[in-house]
C-alpha positions, 0 to 999 in steps of 0.5 A: 289607419297607422300600423300602430293603431291596427296593432292596437286593434288586434290586440284588443280583438285577441284579447276578445277572442281569448275571453270568448274561448274560455267558454265550455262547449256546453256554454257555447251550445247554450249561448245566443249570437248576442244582442244588438242594440242602439241609441240616438241622442240630441244635445244642445252642444257636442262636448268632448272632454268638455270642449265643444266640438260643434262650435256650440252648436246642437249635436245629433249622434247615434250608436249601433252595437253588439254585445255577447254574454262572454263580454265581448262588444263591438259598435259604431257611433257617429255624430255631426262635428266642427272638428276634423278639418275644412269641409268635414262635418261628420265624426265616425267612431268604430269601437271594439272592447270586453267588459264584465264583472269580477265576480260579486266582488263589486268591481267591473272592467271595460277594456277596448280601442276606439277609433276617430275617423273624419271622412269628409276632411282632406286632411289625415286627422284620423286617430284611435285611443286605447281605453281601460275603465275599472269601476267599483259599486257599493250600494247606490255609489259607483266610482269609475277612473278611466284612462284613454291613451293614444300614440298619434293625437289627432292624426299625422297632419295635427301633432303627428306622432305625439302620444296623449293620455287623458285620465279621469274619475267619474262618481255617480249616485242612483236615487229613486225615480230612475234619477242619478247624479254624477261628476267627473274631473280629468286631465288631458296631458301630452308627452313632455315636449307638448305638455303646455297643451295639457288641460283639465276638464270636469262636469257635473249633471243630473240625468233621469230614465224614463222608459227608454228615453234618458234626460240629462242636464250637465255643466261643463268646464275646462282650465288651460286650454291652449289656442293651439289645441282648440279655441279657448272659448269652446271650452268655457263653462256651459250648460248642456241638456240632452235626451237620449233614446235607447232602442 
């Protein structure tokens, strides 16, 4: 991991510690050690910003995380992948952040750092992104813009120090029977001399939660994927079905 990535992790960690320290001694004495949770997901494809990272083949991923009443959370997410260089078949992503509601205003926030590691790759393709996701909910509608910044997209052996910013907005609506519909549109951008690699992405789908399972059917598509960034066929329109079991 680069020094800049380590600095980003420390910056988020300091904010996390500052948030936790804001609790009084009385509140701390009543607080718990936090909550451990996780999920396992089976999908017909691994889509990352609407580009298939599993060569249009099925995906299995798992997530284990810990969260605290203060809003602090951390975890690790892992999946199979065809990205990450020759010989690699796994993506391992630790993350850390802080999230919470802003009173009863309907606004909330989520700020953190997400790292991407490819442990089987002989190349240095590991990198990280700082992210922030403010949200606003009114009734059954939620609007969530999101920003993801990296100072070294896909590691030293790909673009080597090139900055990137992905920005997107998701709109979701909840209905009866635990059914929700959501749509997202975004753009992956790069610093000016690499702006030919910019592309747009979007998805729209419907999901239903039943007990601890979530079923999702979603259409993904892109526009303007450069062959240097990824095979354009991996960004062609595709319907993806997934089942997630939370625990």
